N, C-alpha and C positions, 0 to 999 in steps of 0.2 A: 545328894539325894539319888537313890537308885532308880533304875528305869521303871521298876514296877510300883514305885511310890506314887501316891496321888499327887498330881501336879495342878497348878493353877495356870490355865491356858487362855490366852487372848487370841481370838480370831477376828481379823479386820476384814469385814465384807460378809454380808448376809445374803449372798447369791448362791448359785448352784453348788460351787465347790466348797464355799464356807460352811453351808448348812450340812453338807455331806460329811465334811471333816468333823464338825461339831458332834454329830451323832456318833461317829466311830470313836472319837476321843472320849466322849461321855460314857460309852459302853465299857471303857477300861477303868472307869471310876474316877476320872479326872474332873476337876472343877472347871467347867468351860464357860467362857463369856464371849459372845459374838457381838461385835459393834458395827453399826452401819449408819451413815449420815442420812440415808433415806428414811422416810416415815413408814415404809412397808418393806418387808423382806421379799427377795426374789423378783424384783421388778422386771429384769430381763426375761425371766421365765414367763412372767405374766403376759408380756407382749409377743412372745415367740409364737411362731406357727399361726399367725393371724388370730391369736387369742386362744388357740387350742394346744399350744406347746408341742413342737416336734421334739419330744423329750429324749429320744435316742434313735439309733439306726441299727437294726439287727445284723447288718453286714459290716459294722464298723471294724476297721483294722488299721494297722500302721500306714498302709498305703493311702489312707484318707487324710493324712496330715502333712503339713509343711513345717519344717524346722531346719536350722543349720545343722542339727544333729538328728537325722531321721531315725536313729536307733533308740533315742531316749524314751519315746512313748511306748515301745514294744512291751516292756515288762509291766508297767501299770495297766495297760489295756488287757493284757492276758490275765492279770490278777483280779481285775474287776471288769469282765466282759459285759456287753449289753444285756445278756440273759439275766445277769444278777439284778440289774435295775428293773428289768421287766418283771422279775419275780416280786420285787418290792411293790411295784404298781399293782400287780395282781393280788398281793396280800392285802392291800388297802382297797381292793374291789373297785378300782378306777377303770371304767370301760375305755377301750382304746381301739384304734384301727390302723392298718397300714395304708399309706397313700399309694394309689395306683399299683396294687399288688401284681397286676399283669405285667408291669414293667420291672418288677423286682427292685424297687427303689430302696426297700428296707426302712423307709421313713415311718416312724410310729407317732401318732397323734392321739390326744385325748378325744373321746367322742364329745365330751362336754367342754368345760372351760379349763384353761391352764391353771387356774387357781387351785384346782384339785391336786396338782403336783406340788404346789407351794404348801398347801395345807398338810399334805402327806409328809413333807420334809420337816415342817414345824412340829407335827405330832411326834415324829421320830426324835427330834431334839428334846421335846418335852418329856418323852418317855425315859430319857437318860439325865434329866434335870439340867440340860444345857440352857443357859440363860441368854435370851436375845435382847439386845439393847438397841433400839431404833431412834433415829433423830439425834444421833450422837456424833459429834465432830472430834475425831482423833487429831490432836494438835501436834504431837511428836512421839517418837519412840526412841528411847536410848537404852544402852546396856552398860551395866557395871558388874564386873565379875560374872556371876552365874544368873543374874536376874535382869529383867527388862522393866523399864519404867514407861508406862503408857500414859501420856498426859491428855486428860479429857476435861473440858470445862475448867481449865486452870488447876485441876487437881491431879495429883500423881497416883497411879495405881500400879502395884507391883505384880509381875507375872513371871512364871518360870519359863514359859515358852510363848512365842508369838508366831502366828500363822498369817501370812499375807494372802488374802483371797479377794483382792480389790478389782480384779479384771483390768481392762484397758480403757482408753478414753473414747471408745466408740459409743455413739448415742449419748452425747453430753446433756441433752435435755432431761435425761433421767438421772443426772448427777454423776455420770461416769467421769473419771479423772485419771491423771497419771500419778496418783499418790503412791501406788505400789512401786513404780519406777524410782520415785524420789527416795523411798526407803531403801531400795536396793543400792542406789548410788551412794546414799549416806554411809552404807556399810561396805562400800568399795566393791560392789558386785558389777560385773560387766552387763551392759544392756545391748542386745541386738537392735539396730535401728528399727523403729516402728513406723507403720503406715496403715491406713484404712484397708480393710479386706472385706470380701463379700459385699461389694459396694457397686452401685450403678456407675456407669462410665459416661463422661460428657464429651461433646464434640463442638467444633466451630464451623462457621461458614456453611457450605452446601449441605453437609450431613446434618448439622444442627437444624437447618430449615426443614430437611426431610423428616427427621424424627419428630419435630414439633408438629408438622402437618399430619403425621401418622399417630400422634399421641393416643394411647389406648389400644392400638392394634397389637395383637400378639401372633406369633408364628410358632407352631408346635415343633419340637424335636429338631432344632438346628444343630449342626456341628460347628464348633468354634475352637480355635487355638491361637496362640500368639507366637511371636518370633523366637522368644527365648525359652520356650517350654522344651527342655532338653529331650524329653521322652517323645515329643511330638504327639502326645496324647490329645485327642479331641474330647471336649465335654459336649455331650449330646443332651440338650434339654431345651426348654421353651425360651423364646426371645420376646421382649416387650419393648415397644417404642414409647418414649415419654417426651414431655415437652422440654426436658433437659438433655436427653440423649437416649441411651439404651440400658435396659434393665432386664429382669427375668432371670431365672435360675442359671441359664448358660452364661450370661454376662457376669453375674455375681461370682460364679465359680472361677471364670478366667481372670477376674479382677485381682485375685490373690496372686496370680502369676505375672500379670501384665506390669510392665515398667514404662515410665515416661519415654516417649519417643518411638515406641514400638507400634507395629501395626497388628491388627487382628485379621485373621482369615475366617470368613463365615461361609458355610455351605447351607443355604436355606432349604434345599431339597436333597437331603443326603442319601436317600435310600434307593435312588435310581441313577442311571446314566441319562441325564436330561437331554443331551444332544441326540443320543440314539433314540430316545423316546419321541422327541419332536420330529425326527426324520421318519420314524415309523408312522406317526400321525399324518405327516405330510403325504405319505404314500397311501395309507388306508382310509383317512378321513380328510381328503383335500379341501372340502368346503367348510371345515370348522374354522372358527375365528380364534386367533391367539388368546385373547382374554378368557374365553370359555375353557380352552385347554389348560391354561395356567391356573385358572381358578380351582381346579381339582386339587392343587397343592398349596396355593397361597390365598390369603384374604383379598377380596376384590379391591379394597382401598390401597393395598400395597401394589397390586398389579397396575392400578391407575398411575402410580408414580413412575412406572417404567416408561410410559409414554411421555416423551419430552426429555428423557435421559438416554435410555438405551434404544427406545423405539420412538417413532414419530406418531403423530395423531393419525396420519394416513395408514400406518401399520395396524392401528386398532381395528379397522373395518376390513382389512384384507383377509382373504382366505389363506390358510396356512400354505396352500399350494403355491401361492404367489410370493412366499418368503424364500429368499435364497438360503442355501446352506450356510453361507457366511453369516447371514443375519441370525440364524438359529444358533450357530456356534457362539456368537456374541451374547445372545440372551443367556445361553447355558453357562458361559463363563461368568457373567455378571451374577447370576443367581447361585452358582455353586462354588465360586471362588471370589467372593466379594471382599475386597481389600478395604479395611477401615482403619483410620488412625485417630484414636481418642486424644483429646488434649488434656485429659485429667479425669478425676472422679468426683463424686458428690461429697467426698471427704468423710470425716468422722460423724458428721451430722446424721447420715443414713447408713453408715457401715455397720454390719452386724457384728463384726469382730475386729480385733487389732492384730495385724501381722507383726512378728518380732516380739521382743520383750526380754525378760531376764534370761541371760545366757544359760542354756541347760548344762554347760560345762561347769557352772558354778553350783549346780544342784545335784544332790544324790537322788537317783531315780528310783530308789527303793523307799526312802524315808521322806524325800522332798525337803530335806534340811540343807541349808546353805553349807557349803564345804568350808567357807571362811568364818562363818559366825555360828557357833553352836547355839541351838535353841531357836534359830530363826528359820522359818519355812516359807516356801512360795508354792502356791497351787493354782490350777485353773488357767484362765486366759492371760494372767500377768506373766506367765512363762512363755518362752519362744517355742510354742507348739500351737499351731493353728489348723483347725479342721476344715474340711470341705463342707459345703452346704448340705443340710439334710439330717441334722441330729448329731453329727459327729462332735461338734464343740461341746454340746451338753454331755456326751459320753466321756469326753476328756475331763470335764469338770467332776463328774461322778467318780471316775477312776482315780484321778489325782487326789481328790478329797478323801476318798475311801482309804487309799494306800497311806496317805499322810496320817490320818486319824488312827489307823491300825498300828502304825509303827512308832507313834509319839510316846 
């Protein structure tokens, strides 16, 4: 069968990557069938962005991704940049906005509900006669000669090509699983070890008690890094205390780099030299109280926790003039160089994505076809390409799905 002939294609997974690949393959005149065990398509899209779907990031680039092969994502992202998906959104007249444009986050959200993005993708699939089969359990996939047999409900279905777009095991309550990895192993493809990413971190002992007492408190724009981050790059974003530990965008970002046993370094007031500022306040406003001064930068509930840890109850009512420079330095170090050691994460239960996956050395980065098994493709999160928070993982789904569908 020649490349330009009409093929019968099975796509396993009706998520972001699978629906995009279905549309592009359908445009080429292929008979496309998408299977998913969920009763609705695009469930991860639906819950993303607080129900408004952070569907892409207009500044998305290779530097926003983690992979054992950092070059793999470059070509797909250049062939299908964020502007292409934005054009599709605009074509379907879906209102959207950028989150905090003054901070140039590049994060784009629907003005309405994320269902609009799902409906758009389903309409695109419908326009090319791609068929979506939901509530379907794929039991096995085998290959003989040039054809694949996909077993569904004890019946065998024959396909020319199979695309695996099943994602990873993050958020299992939505039915996420490791099915894609099982298929890869079955066909002798290497898997880069997987773990939860973009996930809240947990603590024990004193820090756990602290975060529990501060549950719900957030601090804007903290800087955070971990021991093994080779570039020593800080993530600067918000921090949230929870009854289990720490969350918020800054923690989710660093969780993809953090490894067990490592410490985190947190700067809660990153935009000033706090010690110099406090010394200046001591000179210019000697009668000011420490809590009032610190409250300009930090929530009052957090400041209260300083007393009894770094400060005493007596320090609370002291004028800053009565605080020694040594004490001011101690406060500054604690707030701008806070050393924390997580004991783990909340795991796949709350992880937004899965780090690791099918080894990119096993995949052609133009077609997304397995180098070992002709006609077998892997796209989206199931591959060892993981994006930063902020719409990058969706852009990878769109780009990988598009490129695969175009080349199949």
